[in-house]
N, C-alpha and C positions, 0 to 999 in steps of 0.2 A: 605770470604770477599765479598764486593759488589763494583763493578765498576759502576759508572753512568756517562753517557755522552749523549749529545744531538746533536752531529754533526758527520759527517764522511767525511774524506778527499778523494778526488779522485786523479787521476794521475796528474792533473794540479794544485793540491793544493787548489782548491776551497772549500768553506764551505757551508753547507746547514742547515738552521734552519727551521724545519717543523712547520707549523702553521695550526691550526684547528679551527673548531667552526663556528658559524654564524657570518657573516661579514655584518655590517650595511652600511658601507660607500662605500667600494670599494672591488674589488678583490685584490689578493696578489700584493704587491708592491715590485719590484725588487730593492734592495739596491744597491747603487753605481751609479745608474742612477740619473737623475735630479728629486729628490724627497725630500720632507720635512718630511718623516717618519723616526723616530729613534726607534729601538727596545729597549726593556728593558735591563738594565744592573744589574747584580747580585751585591748586596752590602754585604750581609752576607748569609752564607749557613750552614746547619746542616747535617751531614752525617747520612745515614741510618744505622741501626744496623741489622746484620744478626740474624734472630730470632732463638732461641733455638729449636723451634718446627720443623724447617727444617733440623736440624743437623743430626737427626737419619738417614734420607735418603740421606744426603749430597747432597741436591738438588742444581742444577744450573738452573737458570731461569732468564728471562728478564721481567721486569715490565716497561711498558711505560705509563706515566702519562700526561694527558692534563691539564695544569695549567693555570688558569686565574689570571693575575696580574692586580690589580685595579689601578686606577689613583693615589693612594697614595703609590704605590709600595709594597703593601701587597698581599699575596696570598689569594684570596677571594673564590676560588673554585678549586677543584681537581677532575678530572674524570679519570677513568682507561681506557686507550685506548687498552692496551694489558695486560692481567692478568698473573701473575706467581704463583697464589695461594693466598688464603685469607691472610695467615700470611705474605707472602712477600709483597703483596699489601699494607697491613696495615703498615708495616715497612717503605715502601717508602712514603706513604701518611703522616705519622707522621713526617718524616724528612722534606719533601718539604713544609709542611704548616708553617714551621718556617723560611723559606727563606724570605729575603727582597730584593727589587730591586729599582733601579732608574727606574720609570715607562717609558713605551713607550711614544713617543711624536709625534704629528703631527703638523707641523708648530710651533714647540716650545711649544705646549700646551700638558700637560700630559693627556693621554687617556688610557683606559683599553686595554689589549691585551691578547692573548692566545698563549702559547708556548708548545712545547712537550719535555719532559725530560725523557729519558730512564734510567733505573737502571738495571745493570747486577749483580745478586747475585751469589756468589760462596762461598762454605763452607770454613772455616779456614783450613790452612795447618796442617798436623800432627805435633807433636805427638797427638794421639787421646785423651790422658788424659787431654789435655788443652781444656776446654769447654767454656772459655770466648769468646764471640763474638768479632770479630774485626770490626772496623769502616770502612766505605766505603772510597775509595780513592777520592781525589778531581777530579771533572769532568773536561773534556776538552770541552770548549765551544768556539763558534766563537768569534772574537774580540768584536763584539757588545754586547755579553753576558759574557764577560770575568770576571772571579772571581778575587778578590784582591789576592795578594800573600798570601799563606797559607801553613800550614804544610801538610805533606802527601806524599805518593809515586807519582811518575809521572804517569799520566794516560796512559792506553793503547790506541792505535790509530788504530782501524780497517781501512782497506783500501777498495777502490773500489766502492764507491757510487758516485752518480751524483754530479755535480758541479753547484750550483745555490743557492744564498742566498736570501731567501724570508721571509717576515713577514706579517702577516695579523693583522690589528688593528680593535678593536671594538670601536664604538663611533658614535656620531651624527655629521653630517656635520655642520661645523661652517659657519655662514653667513659672507660675506666679510666685511672688516673693512670700516667704514665711517668716518675716521679721528681720531684726537687725543682724542676726547671725546666719543669714542665708547669703553665703559668699559666692560670687561668680568670679572665678579667677581667669582673667583673659589670657590669650596666647602671648601677648607682649610680656606679661609677668612670668609666665611659665618658661619662656625662652631667654629671659634676662641672664640667668646663671645656668651652668651646666647641670644636667640631671641624668644620671646613668640609667635609671629605671623609671617606669611609670609610677611606682610607689614614691620615689624621691620627689616627683612633681608635687606631692601633697605637702611637702615642707613649706611651700609658698603660702599655705593657708594659716590663719591665726591659730596659735596654740598647738601646732602639729610638729612632732619630731619623729623622724624615721630612723630606725636602727637595723643593722644586719648582723645580729649576733651568731646566727647559725648558717652563714654561708649563702652561696648563690642559688641553691636548689630548694631552699625553704623560704616560705613567705616572710616578708619583712615584719619587724615589730613596730607597731604604731602607738604613739602617745598622742592623745587628743583631749583637750579640755579637762585635764586632770585625771584622765583614764589611761591606765596601762592596758591598752586594748590587745596586747599580745599580737597574735596573727589575724585579728579581726573580730574577736569576741564582742566588742562594744561598738563597732562601726559597721554599718550596712554599706556594702559596695555593690554597684551595678555598672554593667557595661552593655550598651545596646539593649537595655531592658532585661538583661540576663543577670540573675543574682550571682555574685562571685563567692559569697560566703557559703561554706559547706557545713551543713548541720551535722552534729554528733561526730565530728572528725576526731580521729584517734589522737592526733597531736595537739589539738586545741579546738574548743567549741567555736564555731564561726570562722574556721580557717579560710583565709582568702589569699590566694597566690596571685598577685597582680603582675607577675613577670610575663604573663601572656600578652599584656598590652605593650605595644611598641611606642616609645615616647614620641617619636616623630609624627605619629598619627593622631595625637591628642590635640584637639583644637581649643578646648577650654575645660574647666573643672567647675562643678557645682558642689560646694561643701555646705551642708546644712548642719550646723552645730546645735544640738538639741533635738528633741523629738516633738515637732509642732505640725507636721504634715501628715494627713491621713494616709498618704501613699507610702509612708515609711513602714517597713515591715520588721521581720525578725532581725535582731542584732543592732537596731538603731537605738542604742542606749546613749552613747555620747553624741551620736549624730549619724549622718549618712553622706556618702560620696558617690557622685555619678560622673563617669568619664564621657565627655562629648567628643566623638571621633570625627575627624574631617581634615582634609589637606587643602589649605587655602590657595596655594600656588599650583595652578594646573599645569605642571610639567613633571614628567617622570624623571627619576634620578637614581644614581648609584653613589653610595657613600662608603668609603674605606677609612677605617680607624685603626691606629696602632699606637701603643704607648707603654707605660710602666708595667712591670711585672709580666711581660710577655703577653699583654692584652692585645687581641686582634678582633676586629668586628667588621662584618660586611652587611650592608643594608641595601636592598633594592626596593624602590617605591614606585608604583604605577599610579599616576594621577592624570588620566586622559583629559585633553582639552575638550571643551564642550560639555563636560559632565559636571554634575553638582559636586560640591566639596565633600559630601558624604560618600561619594563613590571613589574608591581607591583600593589598592592592593599592596601589601608590603610583606617582605620576607627578610629575616635576619638570622645570621649565624655569629656566635661569639665564643671565644676561647681565651682562657687566661691561666697563668701559673699561680696567681694569687700572691699577696704579700706575705712576708714572713719566711718560714722555713720550708716552703713548698707544700704545705698541708691545706692550702685553700684554693687549689686549682679547680677549674670547672669548664664544662662544655655545655652550650645551650643553643637552641634555635627555635624559631617560630614563624608562623605566618598569620596575618591578620588582614581581613578584607571586608568591604561592604559594597553593596550595589543598590542605588536608589533608582526607581523607575516609576513612570506614570502608567496607570492602568485605566481602561475605560470606566466611565461613571465617576470621574473625579476621585479616583482611589489612588493613593500613593503606596508603594511597597518598598520595603527595605529588607535586604538579605544580608545577614552577617555570618561570617565564618572566621573561626580562630583556632589555632593549634599551637602547642608549646611543649617542649620537652627539655629536661636539663638533668645533669648529674654533676655533683661537686663534692670535694672533700671538705672536712671541717677541722679546725684546730681545737675547738671546744673552749673550756674555761681553764684559767690558771689561778692559783691561790696568790693573794697579795703578799703573804709572808714569804712565799717562795721567790717572788719577784724582788722583794726588799733584801732577801738574803743572797741574791745573786745566783740562786740555783737554776733559774730559767730566765730567758729573755722575754721582754714585753710582747714581742710579736711571734714568739715561739709556741710550740706545743710540747706537751710532755712526751718524752721518748718512749714511754710505756706502750706496748702493742695495743692495749685497749684504747688509749687516747689516739693513736695513729690510725685506728680503724674506723674513725668517725666519718660518715659520709651520708649523702642523701640523693635520691633520684625521684623525679616527679614528671608527670605528663598530664596534659588536659587538652581535649578537643571539644569545641562547642559550635552549635549552629542555631541561628535564630531568624525568624521571619516575622515581620510586623506589617500589618495592613492598616491604613488610616484613611478615613473619609471625612472631609471637612464640608459641613453643610452651611445653611444660611444663619446669619446673625450669631456667629460664634459657636454653633453646634459642631460637635466632633464625635466620631466613633472610631475606636481603634481596637484591634485584636492582635495578639502576638503569641507565638509558640517558640519554644526553645528546648534544646536537649544538650547535655554534656556528659562526657565520660572522663573521669579523672582518676589517676593512680598516684600513690605516695608510698615511699619506703625510706626510712631513715635509721641510722645507727648513731646514737649519741651517748656520751658518758659525762655526766656532770659531777659525780660523787666519787669516782675512782674505784675503791675496793671497800664497800660497806654492805653490800647486799647479801642476803641469805636465801637459798632456794626454798620455795614453798612446797615443791614436789618432794625434796629430800633435804631436811634441815642440816645434814652433815656436809652438804655442798656449799661451801663458803669460799670467799677470797678468789673467785674466778674473774672478777672484774664486772663493773656495773654498766657494761655496754648494752644499752636498751635498743632493741629493734622494734620499730613501729611500722605497721602497714595499714593502708586505708585505700580501699577501692570504692568509687562512688559513681553510680549511674543515675543521673537526674533528668527528670522530664517536668516540664511546666508550661504555663501560659498565663495570659492576662487579658482581661476585657475591660473597656471603659467607655462610658457614654457621657458626654457633656452636653447639656441642653442649651437652648437658645438664651440669649440675654432677655430677661423679663423686665418690663417697665411697670413697676407696681405703683408708681406715682410720679409726680413732677420732680421729686428729690430722692426717690428710692428705686434702686434697681437690684436685680438678683440673677444669679446663675447657679445651677446645681450640676453635680457630677456624681455618678455612682459607678463602682467598678468592683472587679473581683480578680484575684490572682491565686494561683494554685501551683503546688510543686509536690513531687513525690520522688523518693530516693530509695535505692537498694544499695546498702553499704556493707562491705565486708571489712572486718577489723581483726587485727592481731597485734599482740605485744609479747615479746620474749626477751630473755636475757641471753646474750651470746658471750662465748669465750674466744677472744682473739688469740692468734690471727686466723685460726681455721673457721671462726664464726660458728662454733658448735653451740647448739641450743642447750642451756643448762637449767633454764627455768621458763615456765609458761605462765603468763599473767592474764592475757586476754585472747579469746578466740570466739568471735561473735558475728552474727548477721543482724543488721538493723534495717527494718523497713519503716520509713517515716513519711507521713503525708501532712501537708500544711494547706489549709483552705482559708483564704482571707477575703473579707468583704469590707467595703468602706463607702462612706458618703462624704462629699465635700461640697460646701455651700459658700457662695460669695454674696455678701450684702453690701451694696454701695449706698451709703447715706450721704447724698450729695457728692461733690468731688473732693470733700475734705476727710471723709471717714469711710473706712472699709473694715468689715469684719469677715474673716475667712476661717473656716474650720469645719470639723465634722467628727465622725466616730468611726473607729476601726475595730473589727473583731476578727480573731484568728482561732481556728480549731486545729489542734495538732494531735495526730494519732501515731502511736509508737507500737511496733511489733518487734520484740527482741528475742533472738535465739542465742542465749549466752551459754556456749558449750562448755565453759569451765565454771559455771555457776554451781552452787551447792557442792563445792569441792569437799573431798574427804581428806582430813589430815593424814600424813604419812604414817602416824602411829595409831590411827583410828581403824575401827572395824568397817569393812565394806558392807554397807547396808543398802546402797542404791547406785544407780548409774548417774554420774555427774552430769550436770546441765540444768539450766534454769530458763524456761521459756515463759515469757510474760507479755502482756499488753497493757498499755496505759494511754490516757488521753487527757486533754484539758482545753479550756477556752480562755483566751485573754482578750479583754476589752480595754479600749483606751480612747478618751476624748482628746482632741487637739484643736487649738484655736489661736488665732493671731488677730489683734486689733491694731490697725494702722491709722494714724491721724496726720493729715497734711495741712498744718496751719498756714504754711507758705510754700512757694514753689521750690525752695531750697532746703526745707526742713521736713523730715519724716520721723515721727515718734511712734514706737511700737511696743506692745506688750504681748507675750506669748505664754501659753500653758500647754503642756502635753503629758500624756501617759503612754509609755511604751513597754516593751518586754524583750527578754532574751529567752529563747527556748532552752530547756534543760538538756544535759547530756543523756542520751537514751539509756546507756548502761547503768546510770545511777538510779533509775526508776524501779519501783517495786510493782508487783502484779496488782492491776486495778487502781493504781495511784492516780489521783488527780495531778496532772503534770505541774510541778511547782515552778511556774515561770518566775524569772527574776523581774520584778515589777519596778519600773522606773517612773519617777515624777520629776518634771523639769519646769522651772519658771524662768522667765527672762523679761527684762525691761531695757529698752535702749533707744538710741536716736541716731539718725543719719543726716549729715549736712553734705549737700551736693551742689557743685557748680558745674552743671552739665556733665561732660565727660572729662573735664580738665582736672577736677578735684573731687574726692569723696572722703569723708571722715565719719567713721562709725565708732560708737562706744556702747557697751552693754554690761549689765550686771546680771548674774545668773546663779541659780541653785539647782542641783540635781541630786536626788536621793535614789538609792538602789536597795531593794529589799534584801538581796544577798549578792555577794561579789565572788569572783574567781581569782585565784592566785596561783602562780607557777609552783609546782612541787618538783624539785630537782631529782628526788629519789625515783619518782615515777616518770619524769620527763613530760608531764602533762599538767593541765589546769585542774585544781581542786577547789571546792566551795569554801568560802569564808563567810563572815557575818555581814550585816548591812553596812553600807557606806554612804558618805555624803560629800559632795563637792560644792564649794562656794567660790565664785571668782569674778574677775573683771577681764574684759577683752576690749582692745582698741585696734582699729585697722584704718590705715591711711593709704589711699591710692591716688596717684597723680599722673596725668598725661599732659604736661604743660605745653608740649609741642609734638607734632607728628613723629619727630625723631627721638623722643625721650619718653620713658615710662619709669615710674618709681613706686614702690610700695613699702610699707613698714607696719608691723603688727607687734603688739605686746599683750601678753596674757599672764595674769596672776591667778593662782588657784590654791585653795586650802582644802586638801583632800584628807578625810579622816574616816576611821573605822568607828561605827556607832555602837557596836556590841561585840562581845567576845567571838572569836572564830568558832565554827562548828566543831564540837568535840569529835575525836576519832579514837579508835582502840589504841593507837600508838601514842596519842596525846589527849587523854580524857579531860584535862584541865588546861587548855591553851592559855598562855599569858595574855593579859589585856590591860591596857591603861586607857581610861576614858579619854576620847579625843585624840588617840595616837594617830600620827601621820601614816598614810598609806605608803608602802615602800615603792621605790623605783620611779615615782612620779615627780618630775621637776616642777617646783612651785612657780617659777618664772621662766617663760619662753619668749625670746625676742627674735624677730626675723626681719630682714630687709632685703629687697631686690631692686637693682637699678640696671636699666638697659639704655644704651645710647647708640644711635646709628647716624650715618651721614654719607656724603658723597666726597670722594677724593678728586673728582674730575672725570675725564674720559681717557680710555686707553684703546687705541686702534679703533676709534669710532664707537666704542661702547662705554656706558657708564661704569665707573669703578667705585664700589660702595664698601664701607667699613662698618664694623659694629664692635662694641665692647660691652661687657656687663659683669656684674658680680652679685653674689648673695652671701649674707652673713647669718649665722645662727648662734644664739647664746642660750645656754641652759644653766640655771642656777644649781647650787648643790642639791643633789637628790637624796631624800631620806632612804635609809636601808633598814632592814630588820635589826633588832637589838640596839636601837638608838644610835646608829652610825650614819654617816653621810658620805656620799661620793663628792669629789671636787667638781667645781663648775667647769663648763666647757664652752670654748669660743671657736667657731669654725668659719673659714672664708673660702669661698669657691669663686672662680673667675673664668671668663671666656673672652676671646678676641678673634676676629675674623675679617677677611676681605673677600669680595666677590666681583667678578667681571662676567656678566651675562651667564654663561653656562658653566663656569668654573668657580668654585668656592673653597677657600682654605680657612680652617679654624683651629684654634688651640684651646683645649679645655683643661683646666687645672682644679682639682678638688683638694681641700685641706691645704691651701696655699702656704700657710704659715707653719706647716709641719707639726701641728699640735699632737702630742701623745696623750690620747684620752681613751677612756673605757667606753665602748659603744653601749654596753649594758653592764651593770655591776650587781652582784648578788651577795647574799650572806646565808650560808647553810653549812652543815657538817659534811666533811669529805675526808678521804684518806688516799693520797696519791703515792704513798710509799717513799716520800722524799725525806722523811725523818725516821729515826730508829724507833721512836715511841709515837704511835699515831694518837691524835687528839680527837676527842668527841665534842670539843668546843666549837661552836659555829665560827667559820672563818669567812673573810671577804674573798670573793672570786670575781674575775673580770674577763670579758671578751674584748680584745683589742679593736679599737676603731681603725679604719684604714689610714695609713700615713699619706703624705703628699703623693698625688697621682697625676700624671700628665698624659693627655691623649691628643694625638694629632689626627685631624680629620680632613679628608679630601672628598668633595662632593662634585660630581659631574651631572649637570642637568641636561636631559635629552630632549 
């Protein structure tokens, strides 16, 4: 028979749980003291079988296994700490791989952990003619790892070992909370429904909607908390400490292409809605998003996908056993013909990897590498009156050469290194360096045939195909020091942090008008070099007034410097006398300050009440600045009050009310294909978020957001429109007032197949958008979308089926209103018309994953 146990009692009755392996966060934590660490708890176990090969020698032996329990409660890795022979080792491994746990938790959040489980093998008792192996007896475990009541003999209890209960947890340090709208989206929620891109993962956060109006090679359009953030102008994105937003980008301020991130490598998301954290920098207007990368199951794999519209995808993922979750490497290639009339096809590929290691002197290092490239065609926009008249299909593109020549190509490569040293009593020092090189070129036509050349006014009617190019070399780094926990009294504690981050960019920009299909340049709009530097400093202080009240906040300041060589500035009209050489070189700078603070009150263990205030900024587009101008930052002020009700990890309910004001906003200008300034705006809204994990096999979330987004003053006058129309309190266009989102994931076991467990999973996600206001007092229709996934897995082989837009809804991904002329009628109109970009129809993708 085999006895297996993982504890030993001493004379005082204490229990000891051995913990092994690399520890990322801290050293061992002694349970029973003031700690928020909970060890794993056994849910189901399978007894080991005494192998017949050991029966001839009637061997007695001990096998000690080091078992890694992942954040889902499954055994993801087994190491042999002490061998009893190949056959006994294999018997113990086969058994323990079928155990399941309630995962270890830190501050209520499931995290991976490592535990040690010994197995004692003894041969069955005589008579010798009985050769059937007996099963192991039920192990005796500490209360924290106690098994549910089960059959079997009472375990043997060896005596005389040491008394101390310890557990070591593997995981990444979680940043402190910044109020009710600091959302941590767990992996179970991210994987409940299918998500084709890393940007689509954001749709699981409250108030977020992701659109893809410009195809596969241009950054997605993000709507968050009443902000039409376009490609990133109002949301700060970070990956491995590297800012993803590009300053002064030609296509849009704060442009953030998230296609570099491979979805299978995302472990969790942190979405801070609002600007309440001193760490938040440029573009954190509506909030900030940080992608946490890691692969929880330490097995390498290859994934093949094929499905609708000729879509093919190949993923290779390296996740070596014995390494931390943050250590992985992944590569992906993707090709698709695109839906519709073949004008949305694209090819893309990328690699993403990280390596975590320990250095002498208690220093941990993280090395990050990412690269991505893509090229895709675009269908562009179509007029609703052409759709309603049957002149064009909903998923079609205009047959005009200028419309069929729309495309985009992009690439980005980045490298980052972070060093961190954890000291005594919570102190920490970190330093990081990063660099990236990004290129972008697009050809888009939103307005058809309306433009006139600035170089030669007689050149008209050649098509409004706008070519934009942006090359960006960025360098940067960050430093932070967090001091020890200070005890200022019996009821008052404090901790402080100060830090700095810096970035500098060399940006090359161009914008021209092209005549299709030869792509002849017939007008030049932009030819510039921008050198931009951002230096940021911040302080962050925590005050603990007893265990019930916490005040966290600080001050942030940023200095931005701009050096612009505008080679088409001070242009000479075609009819004017040449008096100078064109060009406008200028410098400008500015400083932005902003306090941020959050007050949290814990009247009970299940209730948290918070209030937050913060001031942030968005940097200006460099080409819009004048010589010596104090950079006109877009100033944001945000207020929030909310409450969280929590029942451990089983249930969490949050609700908040907020207001955000912006000194000036940006809106999309279809004639120029880029963002232009408008007047001040305000958002007032409500947000609710429900997260439930009622059982290890089920996760569910639901969010509801309402926002009233308005323009508070007339738009900024221009030479083309010196008196822009304005109605007090008019709704901001394109922003859905109501966003509802739900995600549900369920998994279980079907039994065993050929000696291995057979598991299944299903999940779905729904999105509802209310009618969105458009310019000129129009509204787009509401949208309801359903995505679903189903799969089955046996050990190393997994089959899944992903379906998006299951109901086949025909909807506009984004809807606009502006003047255009696509030569579809004999008399062109200068009246603004509604335009749409079609959302993807029903899409099916089959996936085959082989685990190595």
